[in-house]
C-alpha positions in Angstrom: 0.0 0.0 0.0 1.3 3.4 -0.9 2.4 6.0 1.7 -0.4 8.4 0.6 -3.0 5.6 1.1 -1.7 4.9 4.6 -1.9 8.5 5.5 -5.4 8.8 4.2 -6.5 5.8 6.2 -4.5 6.8 9.3 -5.4 10.5 9.5 -9.1 10.3 10.5 -8.3 8.1 13.6 -5.4 10.4 14.5 -7.7 13.3 14.4 -10.3 11.4 16.5 -7.6 10.7 19.1 -6.5 14.3 19.2 -10.0 15.6 19.6 -10.7 13.1 22.4 -7.5 14.1 24.2 -8.5 17.8 24.0 -11.9 17.0 25.6 -10.2 14.8 28.3 -7.9 17.7 29.2 -10.6 20.2 29.6 -13.6 18.3 30.9 -14.7 17.1 34.3 -13.7 13.4 34.7 -17.2 12.7 36.1 -19.0 14.0 33.1 -20.7 12.1 30.3 -18.6 14.1 27.8 -15.4 12.8 29.4 -16.6 9.2 29.3 -17.5 9.5 25.7 -14.2 11.1 24.8 -12.4 8.3 26.7 -14.3 5.7 24.7 -13.5 7.5 21.5 -9.8 7.6 22.4 -9.9 3.9 23.1 -11.4 3.1 19.7 -8.9 5.4 17.9 -5.9 3.9 19.8 -7.1 0.4 19.0 -7.1 1.2 15.3 -4.0 3.3 15.3 -1.8 0.7 17.1 -1.7 -1.8 14.2 -2.1 0.9 11.6 1.1 2.5 12.9 3.1 -0.6 12.0 1.7 -0.3 8.4 2.6 3.3 8.4 6.2 2.6 9.5 6.5 0.0 6.7 5.1 2.5 4.1 7.5 5.2 5.3 10.5 2.8 5.1 9.4 1.7 1.6 9.0 5.3 0.5 12.4 6.4 1.7 14.1 3.3 0.4 12.7 3.9 -3.1 13.9 7.5 -3.3 17.0 8.2 -5.2 19.9 9.4 -3.0 
């Protein structure tokens, strides 16, 4: 899979994680909004963990194929 394709697949989950973190940093831990943000972060992290391995391989492939 190409680097651009990996980025396109990765980015929405990265943005979801970033948005959830912002909410977690600024919201009362006892609120429903905090609980939902925590759940959203868990989903994003679950997807991002294996996707990160694919991203690393895509980056390595991209840099190895570039002329020096």
